VEXLUM-48911 format. One record per residue (C-alpha): x, y negated, z. Coordinates in Angstrom, 2 decimals, decimal comma. Example, Ala and Ser with C-alpha at 12.3 -4.5 7.8 and 13.67 -1.06 7.14 Angstrom:
VEXLUM-48911
<atom px="12,30" py="4,50" pz="7,80"/>
<atom px="13,67" py="1,06" pz="7,14"/>
END
This chain:
VEXLUM-48911
<atom px="127,61" py="-141,61" pz="38,21"/>
<atom px="128,17" py="-144,25" pz="35,56"/>
<atom px="130,34" py="-143,23" pz="32,64"/>
<atom px="133,40" py="-145,45" pz="32,28"/>
<atom px="135,49" py="-143,47" pz="29,80"/>
<atom px="135,36" py="-140,99" pz="26,94"/>
<atom px="137,91" py="-138,19" pz="26,62"/>
<atom px="137,79" py="-136,42" pz="23,28"/>
<atom px="139,41" py="-133,36" pz="21,79"/>
<atom px="141,46" py="-133,96" pz="18,63"/>
<atom px="141,23" py="-131,17" pz="16,05"/>
<atom px="137,73" py="-130,14" pz="15,08"/>
<atom px="136,34" py="-133,11" pz="17,00"/>
<atom px="138,03" py="-136,32" pz="15,88"/>
<atom px="140,39" py="-134,95" pz="13,22"/>
<atom px="139,81" py="-132,44" pz="10,45"/>
<atom px="142,22" py="-130,45" pz="8,31"/>
<atom px="142,46" py="-130,93" pz="4,58"/>
<atom px="143,78" py="-127,38" pz="4,35"/>
<atom px="144,21" py="-125,13" pz="7,38"/>
<atom px="147,49" py="-123,29" pz="6,93"/>
<atom px="148,24" py="-122,47" pz="10,59"/>
<atom px="152,04" py="-122,48" pz="10,22"/>
<atom px="152,61" py="-121,42" pz="13,84"/>
<atom px="150,57" py="-118,26" pz="13,29"/>
<atom px="153,63" py="-116,41" pz="12,02"/>
<atom px="155,38" py="-117,08" pz="15,32"/>
<atom px="152,28" py="-116,19" pz="17,31"/>
<atom px="152,33" py="-112,81" pz="15,59"/>
<atom px="155,86" py="-112,26" pz="16,81"/>
<atom px="155,00" py="-113,13" pz="20,40"/>
<atom px="151,59" py="-111,47" pz="20,56"/>
<atom px="148,22" py="-113,06" pz="21,29"/>
<atom px="146,75" py="-114,67" pz="24,40"/>
<atom px="149,04" py="-116,34" pz="26,88"/>
<atom px="152,01" py="-115,76" pz="24,57"/>
<atom px="150,89" py="-118,64" pz="22,37"/>
<atom px="150,96" py="-121,16" pz="25,22"/>
<atom px="154,66" py="-122,12" pz="24,90"/>
<atom px="153,99" py="-123,47" pz="21,40"/>
<atom px="151,58" py="-126,10" pz="22,80"/>
<atom px="153,20" py="-126,74" pz="26,19"/>
<atom px="156,85" py="-127,37" pz="25,22"/>
<atom px="158,09" py="-130,54" pz="23,55"/>
<atom px="160,36" py="-128,84" pz="21,05"/>
<atom px="160,16" py="-128,43" pz="17,24"/>
<atom px="159,09" py="-125,26" pz="15,49"/>
<atom px="162,72" py="-124,57" pz="14,55"/>
<atom px="163,54" py="-124,03" pz="18,21"/>
<atom px="160,85" py="-121,38" pz="18,56"/>
<atom px="161,92" py="-119,70" pz="15,32"/>
<atom px="165,48" py="-119,48" pz="16,60"/>
<atom px="164,45" py="-118,15" pz="20,00"/>
<atom px="162,34" py="-115,46" pz="18,32"/>
<atom px="165,06" py="-114,57" pz="15,81"/>
<atom px="162,76" py="-115,60" pz="12,95"/>
<atom px="164,93" py="-118,26" pz="11,31"/>
<atom px="164,39" py="-116,57" pz="7,96"/>
<atom px="160,74" py="-117,68" pz="8,04"/>
<atom px="161,53" py="-121,28" pz="8,90"/>
<atom px="161,50" py="-122,72" pz="5,32"/>
<atom px="157,99" py="-121,35" pz="4,72"/>
<atom px="156,76" py="-122,44" pz="8,13"/>
<atom px="158,11" py="-125,97" pz="7,76"/>
<atom px="156,67" py="-126,30" pz="4,25"/>
<atom px="153,22" py="-125,22" pz="5,44"/>
<atom px="153,50" py="-127,53" pz="8,42"/>
<atom px="154,33" py="-130,54" pz="6,24"/>
<atom px="151,43" py="-129,78" pz="3,90"/>
<atom px="148,97" py="-129,34" pz="6,76"/>
<atom px="150,03" py="-132,57" pz="8,43"/>
<atom px="149,71" py="-134,49" pz="5,16"/>
<atom px="146,08" py="-133,41" pz="4,78"/>
<atom px="144,84" py="-134,47" pz="8,23"/>
<atom px="142,06" py="-137,08" pz="8,31"/>
<atom px="139,37" py="-138,39" pz="10,63"/>
<atom px="135,82" py="-137,10" pz="10,51"/>
<atom px="133,60" py="-139,65" pz="8,79"/>
<atom px="131,79" py="-140,94" pz="11,90"/>
<atom px="134,89" py="-141,38" pz="14,08"/>
<atom px="135,71" py="-145,04" pz="13,24"/>
<atom px="132,14" py="-146,07" pz="14,05"/>
<atom px="132,15" py="-143,99" pz="17,23"/>
<atom px="135,36" py="-145,60" pz="18,48"/>
<atom px="134,11" py="-149,10" pz="17,65"/>
<atom px="130,83" py="-148,50" pz="19,47"/>
<atom px="132,64" py="-147,07" pz="22,47"/>
<atom px="134,74" py="-150,23" pz="22,71"/>
<atom px="131,63" py="-152,43" pz="22,43"/>
<atom px="130,10" py="-150,42" pz="25,28"/>
<atom px="133,20" py="-151,17" pz="27,40"/>
<atom px="134,42" py="-147,58" pz="27,58"/>
<atom px="138,04" py="-146,53" pz="27,96"/>
<atom px="139,17" py="-143,97" pz="25,40"/>
<atom px="141,44" py="-140,95" pz="25,58"/>
<atom px="142,32" py="-138,05" pz="23,34"/>
<atom px="143,10" py="-134,81" pz="25,15"/>
<atom px="144,24" py="-131,93" pz="22,98"/>
<atom px="146,16" py="-128,67" pz="22,88"/>
<atom px="148,74" py="-129,02" pz="20,13"/>
<atom px="152,35" py="-128,43" pz="19,15"/>
<atom px="154,92" py="-131,21" pz="19,09"/>
<atom px="154,82" py="-131,88" pz="15,34"/>
<atom px="151,12" py="-132,81" pz="15,52"/>
<atom px="151,49" py="-135,54" pz="18,15"/>
<atom px="152,71" py="-138,35" pz="15,83"/>
<atom px="149,89" py="-137,56" pz="13,38"/>
<atom px="147,28" py="-137,83" pz="16,15"/>
<atom px="148,68" py="-141,15" pz="17,31"/>
<atom px="148,86" py="-142,42" pz="13,73"/>
<atom px="145,25" py="-141,53" pz="12,96"/>
<atom px="143,98" py="-142,77" pz="16,34"/>
<atom px="145,98" py="-145,89" pz="17,23"/>
<atom px="145,18" py="-148,10" pz="20,18"/>
<atom px="143,56" py="-145,60" pz="22,53"/>
<atom px="143,98" py="-146,03" pz="26,27"/>
<atom px="145,48" py="-142,57" pz="26,81"/>
<atom px="147,00" py="-139,71" pz="24,83"/>
<atom px="147,02" py="-136,54" pz="26,91"/>
<atom px="148,72" py="-134,02" pz="24,63"/>
<atom px="149,51" py="-130,56" pz="25,95"/>
<atom px="153,07" py="-130,37" pz="24,62"/>
<atom px="153,91" py="-133,64" pz="26,40"/>
<atom px="152,32" py="-132,87" pz="29,76"/>
<atom px="153,34" py="-129,20" pz="29,86"/>
<atom px="149,87" py="-127,81" pz="30,51"/>
<atom px="146,99" py="-126,90" pz="28,21"/>
<atom px="143,19" py="-126,95" pz="28,41"/>
<atom px="141,31" py="-125,58" pz="30,26"/>
<atom px="143,91" py="-125,74" pz="33,05"/>
<atom px="142,66" py="-128,33" pz="35,58"/>
<atom px="146,06" py="-129,99" pz="35,56"/>
<atom px="145,47" py="-131,53" pz="32,15"/>
<atom px="142,11" py="-132,96" pz="33,22"/>
<atom px="143,77" py="-134,42" pz="36,29"/>
<atom px="146,19" py="-136,24" pz="33,98"/>
<atom px="143,28" py="-137,57" pz="31,94"/>
<atom px="141,63" py="-139,08" pz="35,01"/>
<atom px="144,85" py="-140,47" pz="36,44"/>
<atom px="145,83" py="-142,11" pz="33,15"/>
<atom px="142,37" py="-143,60" pz="32,61"/>
<atom px="142,09" py="-144,72" pz="36,23"/>
<atom px="138,71" py="-142,99" pz="36,61"/>
<atom px="137,13" py="-140,49" pz="38,94"/>
<atom px="136,28" py="-137,18" pz="37,22"/>
<atom px="132,55" py="-137,92" pz="37,28"/>
<atom px="133,14" py="-141,21" pz="35,46"/>
<atom px="134,62" py="-139,45" pz="32,40"/>
<atom px="132,59" py="-137,88" pz="29,61"/>
<atom px="134,53" py="-135,14" pz="27,80"/>
<atom px="133,48" py="-133,86" pz="24,38"/>
<atom px="134,88" py="-131,36" pz="21,94"/>
<atom px="134,15" py="-128,33" pz="19,79"/>
<atom px="135,37" py="-125,66" pz="22,23"/>
<atom px="132,98" py="-124,65" pz="25,00"/>
<atom px="135,77" py="-123,10" pz="27,05"/>
<atom px="138,27" py="-125,94" pz="26,74"/>
<atom px="136,06" py="-128,99" pz="26,23"/>
<atom px="132,96" py="-128,21" pz="28,30"/>
<atom px="133,53" py="-125,45" pz="30,87"/>
<atom px="137,00" py="-126,67" pz="31,85"/>
<atom px="136,10" py="-130,36" pz="32,27"/>
<atom px="132,87" py="-129,54" pz="34,12"/>
<atom px="134,73" py="-127,25" pz="36,53"/>
<atom px="137,01" py="-130,21" pz="37,28"/>
<atom px="134,03" py="-132,48" pz="37,96"/>
<atom px="133,79" py="-134,31" pz="34,65"/>
<atom px="130,68" py="-134,70" pz="32,57"/>
<atom px="130,95" py="-132,83" pz="29,28"/>
<atom px="129,12" py="-132,14" pz="26,05"/>
<atom px="129,71" py="-129,56" pz="23,37"/>
<atom px="130,06" py="-130,66" pz="19,74"/>
<atom px="128,58" py="-128,14" pz="17,30"/>
<atom px="129,84" py="-129,25" pz="13,91"/>
<atom px="128,93" py="-125,90" pz="12,38"/>
<atom px="125,37" py="-126,60" pz="13,45"/>
<atom px="125,44" py="-130,00" pz="11,74"/>
<atom px="126,17" py="-132,20" pz="14,75"/>
<atom px="128,42" py="-135,25" pz="14,68"/>
<atom px="129,97" py="-137,04" pz="17,63"/>
<atom px="127,38" py="-139,79" pz="17,22"/>
<atom px="124,63" py="-137,21" pz="17,67"/>
<atom px="126,22" py="-135,91" pz="20,85"/>
<atom px="127,20" py="-139,25" pz="22,42"/>
<atom px="124,62" py="-141,77" pz="21,19"/>
<atom px="123,26" py="-142,57" pz="24,66"/>
<atom px="126,77" py="-142,90" pz="26,14"/>
<atom px="127,64" py="-145,51" pz="23,51"/>
<atom px="124,72" py="-147,84" pz="24,27"/>
<atom px="125,75" py="-151,34" pz="25,30"/>
<atom px="123,95" py="-153,21" pz="28,07"/>
<atom px="122,26" py="-155,38" pz="25,43"/>
<atom px="121,07" py="-152,30" pz="23,57"/>
<atom px="119,73" py="-150,78" pz="26,77"/>
<atom px="117,87" py="-154,01" pz="27,45"/>
<atom px="116,46" py="-153,91" pz="23,92"/>
<atom px="115,30" py="-150,34" pz="24,45"/>
<atom px="113,65" py="-151,40" pz="27,68"/>
<atom px="111,80" py="-154,15" pz="25,83"/>
<atom px="110,68" py="-151,68" pz="23,17"/>
<atom px="109,40" py="-149,42" pz="25,92"/>
<atom px="107,51" py="-152,26" pz="27,59"/>
<atom px="105,80" py="-152,97" pz="24,28"/>
<atom px="104,76" py="-149,31" pz="24,02"/>
<atom px="103,78" py="-148,70" pz="27,63"/>
<atom px="100,13" py="-148,18" pz="28,54"/>
<atom px="98,44" py="-151,05" pz="30,39"/>
<atom px="98,31" py="-149,91" pz="34,05"/>
<atom px="95,12" py="-151,92" pz="34,58"/>
<atom px="93,19" py="-149,61" pz="32,29"/>
<atom px="92,77" py="-147,15" pz="35,15"/>
<atom px="92,36" py="-144,10" pz="32,94"/>
<atom px="92,95" py="-140,80" pz="34,74"/>
<atom px="93,76" py="-137,41" pz="33,30"/>
<atom px="90,51" py="-136,10" pz="34,76"/>
<atom px="88,42" py="-138,77" pz="33,06"/>
<atom px="90,10" py="-138,10" pz="29,72"/>
<atom px="89,43" py="-134,36" pz="30,04"/>
<atom px="85,82" py="-135,01" pz="31,00"/>
<atom px="85,18" py="-137,33" pz="28,06"/>
<atom px="86,90" py="-134,94" pz="25,67"/>
<atom px="84,75" py="-132,08" pz="26,95"/>
<atom px="81,60" py="-134,18" pz="26,58"/>
<atom px="82,51" py="-135,06" pz="23,02"/>
<atom px="83,42" py="-131,49" pz="22,17"/>
<atom px="87,05" py="-132,47" pz="21,77"/>
<atom px="90,17" py="-130,55" pz="22,71"/>
<atom px="92,88" py="-131,38" pz="25,16"/>
<atom px="96,29" py="-132,00" pz="23,60"/>
<atom px="98,07" py="-128,73" pz="22,95"/>
<atom px="101,73" py="-129,43" pz="23,74"/>
<atom px="102,76" py="-126,00" pz="22,42"/>
<atom px="101,57" py="-127,05" pz="18,98"/>
<atom px="104,01" py="-129,95" pz="18,72"/>
<atom px="106,93" py="-128,88" pz="16,51"/>
<atom px="110,20" py="-128,43" pz="18,31"/>
<atom px="113,54" py="-129,26" pz="16,76"/>
<atom px="115,82" py="-126,39" pz="15,78"/>
<atom px="118,69" py="-128,12" pz="17,56"/>
<atom px="118,75" py="-129,81" pz="20,97"/>
<atom px="117,22" py="-133,28" pz="20,84"/>
<atom px="119,64" py="-136,00" pz="21,83"/>
<atom px="118,62" py="-139,08" pz="23,76"/>
<atom px="119,38" py="-140,98" pz="20,56"/>
<atom px="116,83" py="-138,86" pz="18,72"/>
<atom px="114,25" py="-139,59" pz="21,40"/>
<atom px="114,91" py="-143,32" pz="21,25"/>
<atom px="114,76" py="-143,32" pz="17,45"/>
<atom px="111,45" py="-141,46" pz="17,54"/>
<atom px="109,96" py="-143,97" pz="19,97"/>
<atom px="111,21" py="-147,02" pz="18,13"/>
<atom px="109,85" py="-145,62" pz="14,87"/>
<atom px="106,29" py="-145,55" pz="16,24"/>
<atom px="103,79" py="-148,43" pz="16,11"/>
<atom px="104,43" py="-150,77" pz="19,02"/>
<atom px="100,76" py="-150,68" pz="20,01"/>
<atom px="100,93" py="-147,03" pz="21,09"/>
<atom px="101,06" py="-146,24" pz="24,80"/>
<atom px="103,73" py="-143,79" pz="25,96"/>
<atom px="102,66" py="-140,92" pz="28,21"/>
<atom px="103,93" py="-137,60" pz="29,51"/>
<atom px="101,99" py="-134,39" pz="30,13"/>
<atom px="101,22" py="-133,45" pz="33,71"/>
<atom px="99,71" py="-130,39" pz="35,30"/>
<atom px="96,18" py="-130,10" pz="33,94"/>
<atom px="96,35" py="-132,98" pz="31,51"/>
<atom px="98,06" py="-136,20" pz="30,48"/>
<atom px="99,51" py="-138,41" pz="33,19"/>
<atom px="98,84" py="-141,97" pz="32,13"/>
<atom px="100,61" py="-143,38" pz="35,16"/>
<atom px="103,78" py="-141,39" pz="34,61"/>
<atom px="104,98" py="-143,12" pz="31,47"/>
<atom px="108,60" py="-142,54" pz="30,57"/>
<atom px="111,01" py="-145,44" pz="30,82"/>
<atom px="113,23" py="-145,05" pz="27,80"/>
<atom px="115,96" py="-147,15" pz="29,42"/>
<atom px="116,15" py="-144,64" pz="32,27"/>
<atom px="116,03" py="-141,73" pz="29,86"/>
<atom px="118,98" py="-143,17" pz="27,95"/>
<atom px="121,07" py="-143,17" pz="31,11"/>
<atom px="120,04" py="-139,69" pz="32,18"/>
<atom px="122,58" py="-137,02" pz="31,30"/>
<atom px="120,74" py="-133,87" pz="30,30"/>
<atom px="120,22" py="-131,47" pz="27,46"/>
<atom px="117,13" py="-132,58" pz="25,55"/>
<atom px="116,53" py="-129,15" pz="24,02"/>
<atom px="112,85" py="-128,55" pz="23,31"/>
<atom px="111,81" py="-132,13" pz="23,99"/>
<atom px="108,96" py="-132,63" pz="21,54"/>
<atom px="107,57" py="-136,06" pz="20,71"/>
<atom px="104,02" py="-135,93" pz="19,37"/>
<atom px="100,77" py="-137,89" pz="19,19"/>
<atom px="97,19" py="-137,11" pz="20,19"/>
<atom px="93,75" py="-138,71" pz="19,95"/>
<atom px="92,07" py="-139,99" pz="23,08"/>
<atom px="88,53" py="-141,24" pz="23,60"/>
<atom px="87,99" py="-144,92" pz="24,47"/>
<atom px="87,73" py="-145,97" pz="28,09"/>
<atom px="84,37" py="-145,63" pz="29,74"/>
<atom px="84,19" py="-149,40" pz="29,90"/>
<atom px="85,03" py="-150,02" pz="26,25"/>
<atom px="83,71" py="-149,23" pz="22,84"/>
<atom px="85,45" py="-148,63" pz="19,57"/>
<atom px="87,40" py="-146,02" pz="17,68"/>
<atom px="89,54" py="-143,46" pz="19,47"/>
<atom px="93,19" py="-144,47" pz="19,58"/>
<atom px="96,43" py="-142,58" pz="19,36"/>
<atom px="99,15" py="-142,32" pz="21,99"/>
<atom px="102,64" py="-140,90" pz="21,92"/>
<atom px="103,22" py="-137,95" pz="24,25"/>
<atom px="106,74" py="-137,03" pz="25,37"/>
<atom px="106,97" py="-133,52" pz="26,79"/>
<atom px="110,12" py="-133,64" pz="28,92"/>
<atom px="109,52" py="-130,09" pz="30,15"/>
<atom px="109,02" py="-128,53" pz="26,75"/>
<atom px="110,75" py="-125,22" pz="26,22"/>
<atom px="112,67" py="-124,26" pz="23,14"/>
<atom px="111,01" py="-121,54" pz="21,03"/>
END
């Protein structure tokens, strides 16, 4: 299903802390862990109300001071302005969906103005990963669940929850060095960019009239004492390869190279990968190596062996 909208978590995804002081943690300690913290992010009341209800008014000056300092240090992650601009160019609707207390809402809206939807837990009375909050996202955006891509730094709240509701979702691993652009590059492609990628692919694609089969390549390699391409020898990335990485790798190669994929028993010259289709295909590209190998000339031609790019879509991570 075509993606029409992006729904993004706020803290740890779009917004970072200057200094994490966690002012509500003192109140959480009074209530206990787990479900007891939910009222802080599902009620539209200030921290003073909670302090009073918990008979902890004596801590309020410290809590409010920490809260003010934490709010003052909030800022966007570096790639966020570019990500939002590219999403708009791609015609996507934009929403932020986050679990947060009431004092953080104005800061989120101030740092992220002009979005199509703000689904904030304290305003809607339900928190991720409850399906009710994802329902609100879809209703506000006017999209079916499968038309929304959700992304955030929590697997439970930003991947498992949205997927259980029927959304598409991707995990953001900032600790592993990922940015939102790494995770969502293919989603942000405009129709013009997709067309450009298709043109780049057409320039790379093997000429179908060459009529070279995997069997003939193996036979000529064996005759010449050569070796079949060893896909296991192609280095694999430490982190999952994104579609953007794949596209960048292809576009960085000489345009005269044919593009092929490995098949059972050899290289399938007829099964070349369409990069345009790959860019639209939602999948984890973990262990997707891109490498090159030497091939003998056609039986009907003479000249030096040439190189081709091989994309192993079925490669396994080490």
